[in-house]
C-alpha positions as CSV (number, residue, x, y, z in Angstrom):
1,M,0.0,0.0,0.0
2,P,1.4,3.4,-0.9
3,P,2.4,5.7,2.0
4,E,-0.1,8.4,0.8
5,Q,-3.0,6.0,1.1
6,V,-1.8,4.9,4.6
7,Q,-1.6,8.5,5.7
8,L,-5.2,9.1,4.4
9,L,-6.5,6.0,6.2
10,L,-4.8,7.2,9.5
11,R,-6.2,10.7,9.0
12,K,-9.7,9.2,8.4
13,Q,-9.4,7.1,11.5
14,R,-8.4,10.1,13.6
15,L,-11.3,12.1,12.2
16,Q,-13.7,9.3,13.0
17,L,-12.4,9.1,16.6
18,R,-12.8,12.8,17.0
19,I,-16.3,12.7,15.6
20,A,-17.2,9.9,18.1
21,Q,-15.9,12.1,20.9
22,Q,-17.8,15.1,19.7
23,R,-21.0,13.0,19.4
24,A,-20.6,11.7,22.9
25,A,-20.1,15.3,24.2
26,C,-23.2,16.4,22.3
27,I,-25.3,13.6,23.7
28,G,-24.1,14.6,27.2
29,L,-25.1,18.2,26.7
30,I,-28.5,17.1,25.4
31,E,-29.1,14.9,28.4
32,E,-28.3,17.8,30.7
33,V,-30.7,20.1,28.9
34,E,-33.4,17.4,29.0
35,G,-32.9,17.1,32.7
36,L,-33.2,20.9,33.2
37,L,-36.3,20.9,31.0
38,S,-38.0,18.1,32.9
39,T,-37.2,20.0,36.2
40,G,-38.7,23.1,34.7
41,Q,-41.8,21.2,33.7
42,R,-42.2,19.7,37.2
43,L,-41.8,23.2,38.7
44,R,-44.4,24.6,36.3
45,G,-46.8,21.8,37.2
46,L,-46.3,22.4,40.9
47,G,-46.9,26.1,40.4
48,A,-50.1,25.3,38.5
49,R,-51.3,23.0,41.2
50,L,-50.5,25.6,43.9
51,A,-52.3,28.3,41.9
52,E,-55.4,26.0,41.6
53,L,-55.3,25.3,45.3
54,L,-55.1,29.0,46.2
55,R,-57.9,29.9,43.8
56,G,-60.1,27.1,45.3
57,H,-59.4,28.2,48.9
58,S,-59.0,31.9,48.5
59,S,-61.4,32.8,51.3
60,A,-59.6,30.5,53.8
61,L,-56.3,32.0,52.7
62,G,-57.6,35.5,53.2
63,A,-58.9,34.6,56.6
64,A,-55.7,32.9,57.6
65,L,-53.6,35.9,56.5
66,G,-56.0,38.3,58.3
67,A,-55.7,36.3,61.5
68,L,-51.9,36.2,61.1
69,F,-51.8,39.9,60.6
70,L,-54.1,40.4,63.6
71,L,-51.9,38.3,65.8
72,W,-48.7,39.9,64.5
73,R,-49.7,43.5,64.6
74,P,-53.0,44.0,66.4
75,R,-53.0,47.8,66.4
76,G,-52.2,47.9,62.7
77,A,-54.9,45.3,61.9
78,L,-57.5,47.2,63.9
79,R,-56.5,50.4,62.1
80,W,-56.9,48.7,58.7
81,L,-60.3,47.2,59.8
82,R,-61.5,50.7,60.7
83,R,-60.3,52.1,57.4
84,G,-62.0,49.3,55.5
85,W,-65.2,49.8,57.4
86,M,-65.2,53.6,56.7
87,L,-64.5,52.9,53.0
88,W,-67.4,50.4,52.9
89,L,-69.8,52.9,54.5
90,G,-68.6,55.6,52.2
91,L,-69.2,53.4,49.1
92,R,-72.6,52.5,50.3
93,R,-73.6,56.1,50.8
94,G,-71.9,57.2,47.6
95,R,-73.5,54.5,45.5
96,G,-76.9,56.2,45.7
97,R,-75.4,59.6,45.0
98,L,-73.4,58.2,42.0
99,Q,-76.6,56.7,40.6
100,T,-78.4,60.0,41.0
101,W,-75.5,61.8,39.2
102,A,-75.5,59.2,36.4
103,R,-79.3,59.6,35.9
104,L,-78.9,63.4,35.8
105,L,-76.0,63.3,33.3
106,G,-78.0,60.8,31.2
107,R,-80.9,63.1,31.0
108,L,-78.6,66.0,30.2
109,A,-76.9,64.0,27.4
110,G,-80.3,62.8,26.1
111,I,-79.6,59.1,26.7
């Protein structure tokens, strides 16, 4: 066999070995990415289940947070309760006035 052909065969063999190493490295990277993606999908599913749980039990969550706030800062909680009560009263009283103004504006606009 001529020496040029031997050199070509050796070069071909080295290239094939390098290609096999690169292929193994690529497969390793793909497996790492797949692992990260599956972890991301699990976290996303967990978040979706948590959101569904919170939506289903929102009143209980609100009551628990309110009780926690009341225990943690009783003065602040009572202050916020008083503000909320005043806001609710104001909205109740203002609703009638708002409806009166809306009717008046509707008559003026010819609606």
